[in-house]
N, C-alpha and C positions, 0 to 999 in steps of 0.2 A: 644363676645370678642373682643378687639381691636386689629386691624391688625397693628403690628409693622411698617411693610413697609408704610403703610398710614402716619404715624407719621413721619418717617423718610422723607417721600417725603416733607412735611410741614418744617421741620426743616432744609433741605438742603437749602431754600431757604431763611432763616433767617440770612442773612449775609447783611452788609452795601451797598453792591454791588447788590445784587439778590432781595433784599426784594421788595416785593409789598405791604406793609403794608401802608394803607392810612391814618390812623387817630390814635391817642392816647389821651387818656382823663383818669383824675384820680381825687381822692379827698386824702387829708390828714386828718386823724382820731385821736381824742384823745382816751385816754383808755376808755371812756364811751361812745363812739360811734357817737360822735358829728364831724361834719366836720369842718375843720380849714383852709379849702382854697381847691380850685379844679382848674383845667386847662384842655383844651381842644384844640388841635391844630393838624394841618396837619403834620403828621411824616416826610415829606420830608423838613419840616421847621426847624428841629432840626439840629445842627451841626453834622458831622460825627461820633464825639466821644460820643454825647448824644443817637444818632442812636444805636451805638454798644452796649451801656451800657442797654438801653431799650430793645434792642432784646434779650440781654442775660436773662432778666426777662420772656419776653414773650416765650423764647424757653425751659425755664423750664418745662413747662406744657407738650408739646408733645415730648420733650426729654428724659423724665422720663421713668422709667420701666413700661412698659405696662403691663396692668392686675395685677399690684402690687401697685404701687404707683400712678398710672393713671387707672380709672376703669370706666367702663360705665354704666351709670344710665339712666332710663327712668323717665319722667314725670308721676306722679300717673295717671293722665287721661287729656285729653284736656279740658274738664268740669267738674265741681264739683258736688256733689249730687244735688245740685239746679239749675243745667243748665248753671251756671256761668262759663267763661273760666277760666283756670288756670293763675291767675295774673301774677306770676313770668315768665311763658312760654311767655305769651302774651308780657310783658316788654322786655325781651330778643329779641323778634322777632322784635319790635319796634325798639329798639336799633341797630339792625343788619340791618334793612332796610333803617334806616336814616343814617347809618355809622358813628353813635356817634355824629351827629351834632344837636341833639335836648338836649339842655341843662337841659329841665324841666324832660324830661326820665331818664337823667344821675343822676340828683339830687334825683328822686325818688329811683333809685338803690343805690346810697350811703346810703339812709336813711334806707331802707330794710336790707342792710347789717349791719349797725351800730346799729340797733335794736337787733340783733341776733348774731352778730360775738362776741365769748367769748375770752377776752384777758386781761392782766391786764397793757398793755403798748400801746402807740400811734403806729398807723401802717397806710399803705398807701394801697389804691386800685387803680390798674392800670387797664387799658381796651383797649385792641387793637382791630381794625377792619383790615381785610384783605380780598382781593378776589384772589382766587387761579384759574387760567385756568388751567384746567387739561388735561396734555397732551393726544392726543390719541395715542393707541399702537395697533400694529397688534398681531397676535396670536403668534409670535415669540417675544413679548414683546418690539420690537423695536419701539422707538418714531416715530411716523408719521406725527407730527405737533401739532399745537394748536388744542384743542378740542372746541366744542361750550358748553360745560358743564363747569360751573363756580360754584365752592365752595366758598361761601361768608361766613365768620365766625367770632366770638369773641373770645378772649383770655383775660380771667380776672385772675389776681395774687393778692393776699393780701400778703403784705410784712411787717415785723416789721420796724420801723425806726429805724436807728442805729445812726444818728444825725439829726439835724432839714433838713426835706424835703429829706432825703438821704435814700432810702429804701435797706434793706438787702435782702438776698435770699428770695425767695417766701415760705411763710409756706403752702398755699394751693391756689388753683384756679380752673379754669375749661375751657373748649373747648365747644363753642356751635354754631351752633348744632354739635353733633357728626359727623364725617367723616366715613361714611358706604357706602361699594359697590360703592365707586367713586362718592360720593354725600353726599348731606347735609341730615342728620335724624333728622328733625325738632323736633322728639318727644323725642330724646335722648342728653344727656349731657355727656361729659366725665370730671370727677372729679379728680383733683390731690391732693394728701396729701404728704408732704415731709416726715413727720413721722408717719408712718403706726401703729405704736404701741400706739400712742396718737394723733389720728387724729382730726381734726375740725369737728366733726359729724355734726355741727349746719349749716354747708354749704349745705349738701343734705337736710336738714330740711327747711332752708329757701328757697331752689329751688323747694322745693315740689316734689322729685323724690325718686325713690327707685332702688336698685340693678337690674340688668337685670334677674338674677338668684339667687337662694338660696346659689349658692356656693360662691358668692363674698359678 
């Protein structure tokens, strides 16, 4: 189960003044899943207005209703039956480790989504990279200072394009790796669905993951 307080700890920092998001990258896709243009830039290079607008997109994932709109999944396995690593998990780890700076990895990621994502209109894929210095706390939950533990993660959102290159509210997305027990759970991912009655089930399929238990 996703701990709501963990998600709120992330969203509290998603303001123009407090954010530690390092980089944002994305692609604008046509209805057939082909990229019509990409971008990749340091987050602090954006204007304050652009940072605020993009933070609202990123925040939609961890701020959503936990264990309903945002659910925890685990990758089927680190390796498939042939002993090969889970390619999507490996791709996400590579994207996280390079802080989104490897355009070849990003292009591969957009291609995978374009092949599987189901829609009849153009859309945008936005990916954010962040490092959260988890504060150390005593038994009384009072903050003791900065911890040596850093949670490095990605947020991805997929949004319909309302106008040319203008994304609307995210329809789905994910947080990788899942934030669990004060750290990164590299074998888990939290998937967001705006519409739980008509979700984009292809997202968990392209990620190659399954619900943590049969109740979800």
